[in-house]
LUMKE-671483 format. One record per residue (C-alpha): x, y, z. Coordinates in Angstrom, 2 decimals, decimal comma. Layout:
X:Y:Z
...
END
This chain:
-14,32:6,29:-21,41
-14,42:2,52:-21,81
-13,69:2,82:-25,51
-10,20:3,93:-24,48
-9,30:1,91:-21,37
-5,61:2,89:-21,43
-5,82:5,68:-18,77
-7,74:3,44:-16,38
-5,35:0,54:-16,94
-2,38:2,85:-16,36
-3,91:4,02:-13,10
-4,41:0,44:-11,94
-0,87:-0,43:-13,06
0,59:2,44:-11,03
-1,50:1,59:-7,96
-1,13:-2,19:-7,96
2,17:-2,94:-9,72
4,52:0,03:-9,55
3,64:1,26:-6,06
4,00:-2,20:-4,43
7,43:-2,62:-6,02
8,53:0,78:-4,70
7,06:-0,05:-1,28
8,92:-3,36:-1,18
12,25:-1,68:-1,96
11,63:1,00:0,68
10,76:-1,60:3,32
13,92:-3,54:2,50
15,90:-0,39:3,27
14,20:0,10:6,63
15,66:-1,38:9,75
12,34:-1,59:11,53
10,09:-4,16:13,06
7,68:-6,32:11,08
4,81:-4,27:12,50
6,34:-1,10:11,05
6,79:-2,79:7,68
3,19:-4,00:7,70
1,93:-0,51:8,53
4,04:0,96:5,75
2,66:-1,57:3,26
-0,90:-0,73:4,29
-0,30:2,99:3,80
1,43:2,52:0,45
-0,82:-0,15:-1,04
-4,28:1,22:-0,27
-5,29:3,67:-3,00
-5,27:7,35:-2,18
-8,11:9,39:-0,82
-10,93:10,90:-2,81
-9,01:14,18:-2,77
-7,29:12,83:-5,88
-10,50:13,57:-7,74
-10,49:17,17:-6,49
-6,83:17,58:-7,41
-7,61:16,24:-10,89
-10,36:18,81:-11,26
-8,08:21,65:-10,10
-5,47:20,54:-12,63
-8,03:20,47:-15,45
-8,04:16,70:-15,83
-10,90:14,34:-16,54
-13,13:14,10:-13,47
-14,95:11,12:-15,02
-11,72:9,19:-15,42
-10,50:10,15:-11,94
-13,77:9,01:-10,39
-13,80:5,68:-12,24
-10,10:5,09:-11,46
-10,72:5,82:-7,77
-13,71:3,45:-7,66
-11,78:0,74:-9,50
-8,89:1,12:-7,07
-11,20:0,77:-4,11
-12,73:-2,37:-5,64
-9,40:-4,00:-6,50
-7,56:-3,14:-3,26
-9,34:-5,67:-0,99
-8,43:-8,41:-3,45
-4,82:-7,38:-4,04
-3,75:-6,25:-0,57
-3,75:-9,75:0,97
-1,72:-11,04:-1,98
0,88:-8,32:-1,52
1,16:-9,03:2,19
1,53:-12,78:1,57
4,20:-12,22:-1,08
6,32:-10,00:1,13
8,56:-10,85:4,04
5,90:-9,65:6,47
3,90:-12,80:7,02
1,13:-13,46:9,44
2,98:-16,36:11,03
6,04:-14,20:11,68
3,92:-11,54:13,35
2,06:-14,23:15,29
5,31:-15,84:16,50
6,62:-12,49:17,66
3,36:-11,64:19,43
3,31:-15,07:21,07
6,77:-14,48:22,48
5,35:-11,48:24,35
8,33:-9,29:23,54
8,06:-6,61:20,90
10,98:-5,54:18,75
11,11:-2,16:20,51
11,39:-3,85:23,93
14,61:-5,58:22,82
16,40:-2,30:22,12
18,36:-0,49:24,82
16,52:2,38:26,47
16,68:5,67:24,68
17,19:4,09:21,24
13,54:3,88:20,29
END
């Protein structure tokens, strides 16, 4: 397994490079609030559930690799997620400023539009 690290490295690349880029482009296309963007980032950037291991088994893939990739993703995510959030347009200070104003984005829209 560790003699050939390519599959594990590809998994980490997909989870922590490719997926964040796709998430960023999708958020740029959304016309939502910063809270919605932050929620979307959290859903997209946290590695998938352990069902991925079961799906790998059903597809005849390597359960050992799927298990190690899942564990590696869960170990790397707490380190990478804050970096992704800091590098995006959804910043803590922006959310704090909006919360301090006491008016949410949805409250600024006319009734019936939300």
